C-alpha positions as CSV (number, residue, x, y, z in Angstrom):
1,M,106.6,82.0,192.6
2,K,109.6,83.2,190.6
3,D,109.1,80.3,188.2
4,N,105.5,81.2,187.7
5,L,106.4,84.9,187.0
6,L,109.2,83.8,184.6
7,V,106.8,81.5,182.7
8,F,104.1,84.3,182.6
9,A,106.7,86.8,181.3
10,L,107.9,84.4,178.5
11,I,104.3,83.7,177.4
12,L,103.5,87.5,177.4
13,I,106.6,88.3,175.3
14,A,105.9,85.5,172.9
15,S,102.3,86.6,172.5
16,I,103.3,90.2,171.8
17,L,105.9,89.2,169.2
18,F,103.5,86.8,167.6
19,F,100.6,89.4,167.3
20,S,102.9,92.2,166.2
21,G,104.2,90.0,163.4
22,C,100.6,89.2,162.3
23,T,99.7,92.9,162.3
24,D,102.7,93.8,160.1
25,S,102.2,91.1,157.5
26,T,98.5,91.9,157.2
27,K,99.3,95.6,156.7
28,N,101.9,94.8,154.0
29,D,99.4,92.5,152.2
30,F,96.7,95.2,152.0
31,S,99.1,98.0,150.9
32,E,100.5,95.9,148.1
33,K,97.1,95.2,146.8
34,D,96.0,98.9,147.0
35,E,99.0,100.3,145.1
36,A,99.5,99.4,141.4
37,H,103.0,98.8,140.3
38,A,104.5,98.2,136.8
39,E,105.5,94.7,137.7
40,N,107.3,93.1,134.7
41,A,107.0,96.1,132.5
42,S,110.0,96.7,130.2
43,V,111.1,99.5,127.9
44,V,113.8,99.4,125.2
45,V,115.6,102.8,124.9
46,T,118.0,103.3,122.0
47,P,119.6,106.2,120.0
48,R,118.1,106.7,116.5
49,N,118.8,109.5,114.0
50,E,120.2,111.7,116.8
51,K,117.1,111.2,118.8
52,I,116.2,108.8,121.6
53,R,113.6,106.0,120.8
54,L,111.6,104.4,123.6
55,I,109.5,101.3,122.9
56,L,107.2,99.7,125.5
57,V,108.1,96.0,125.0
58,E,106.2,94.4,127.9
59,G,103.2,96.0,129.6
60,G,103.4,94.3,132.9
61,D,100.8,92.9,135.2
62,N,98.8,96.1,135.7
63,I,98.6,97.7,132.2
64,P,95.1,99.0,131.4
65,S,93.5,97.9,128.2
66,F,94.2,101.3,126.5
67,G,97.9,101.3,127.7
68,Y,99.5,103.3,130.4
69,S,98.2,106.9,130.7
70,L,100.9,109.3,129.6
71,K,99.3,112.0,131.8
72,D,98.9,110.0,135.0
73,S,100.9,106.8,134.9
74,V,104.1,107.5,133.0
75,T,107.0,109.9,133.8
76,I,109.8,110.2,131.3
77,K,112.9,112.3,132.3
78,I,116.0,113.3,130.4
79,D,118.9,114.4,132.6
80,G,116.6,114.6,135.5
81,K,114.0,116.9,133.9
82,K,110.5,115.6,133.4
83,L,109.3,115.8,129.8
84,S,105.8,117.0,129.0
85,D,103.4,114.9,127.0
86,D,101.9,118.0,125.4
87,N,103.4,117.3,121.9
88,L,101.8,113.8,121.6
89,T,99.2,113.6,118.9
90,G,96.0,112.1,120.3
91,N,97.6,109.4,122.5
92,I,95.7,108.5,125.6
93,G,97.9,105.6,126.5
94,W,101.3,104.0,125.8
95,E,100.6,100.5,124.5
96,V,102.8,97.5,124.0
97,G,104.9,98.0,120.8
98,E,104.3,101.7,120.7
99,T,107.3,104.0,120.1
100,L,108.0,107.4,121.6
101,Y,110.8,109.8,120.7
102,I,112.9,112.3,122.7
103,G,114.4,115.1,120.6
104,G,114.8,118.8,120.1
105,N,116.5,121.5,122.1
106,P,115.2,121.8,124.7
107,P,114.2,118.1,124.6
108,V,110.6,117.2,124.1
109,L,108.6,114.0,124.0
110,E,107.0,113.1,120.7
111,D,105.2,110.1,119.2
112,V,106.1,110.9,115.5
113,E,109.9,110.8,114.8
114,N,109.8,113.4,112.0
115,N,108.0,115.9,114.3
116,V,111.1,116.3,116.5
117,D,114.5,117.7,115.8
118,S,117.8,116.0,116.8
119,L,119.1,116.2,120.3
120,G,122.7,116.8,119.4
121,I,125.7,114.7,120.2
122,G,126.2,113.8,123.9
123,D,125.3,111.5,126.7
124,Y,121.7,111.7,128.1
125,L,120.4,110.1,131.3
126,V,117.0,108.7,130.4
127,T,114.6,107.6,133.2
128,V,111.3,105.9,132.5
129,I,108.9,105.6,135.4
130,I,105.6,103.6,135.1
131,L,103.2,103.5,138.0
132,E,105.9,104.8,140.3
133,T,108.2,102.0,139.3
134,V,111.5,102.8,137.5
135,V,111.6,100.5,134.6
136,F,114.6,102.1,132.8
137,E,117.3,104.4,133.9
138,D,120.6,104.6,132.1
139,D,122.8,106.9,129.9
140,V,122.0,106.9,126.2
141,Q,124.8,108.2,123.9
142,I,124.0,110.1,120.7
143,I,127.0,110.1,118.3
């Protein structure tokens, strides 16, 4: 009788572990498909004329045909403060090869280099987030 109970208990435990593993992997597969990420997207960030230049080099797997929406899909921060896209002239998306600039005091985001003043000498922490994925975060030094 004890042997039968032991065998039954082992089968029950193995079944529970097996089915809980199946449930978790299925859940993870669905959630990954439902959420868009900026897989393989890359940005080059460099100082230029006392401003910071950002170039979208690779769009990644989930870039829309018009580029990443600067209102909904892209967050650009300098020293932890989110920059507004209000100064951009007519851009609906950030496309591969397109350049954006950070400049002025207080810092603003601009798509025309001459429309923004210099930042001033110093180190600036720049963070670029596309589709909730941090694609760049590092200090940029203006000298």
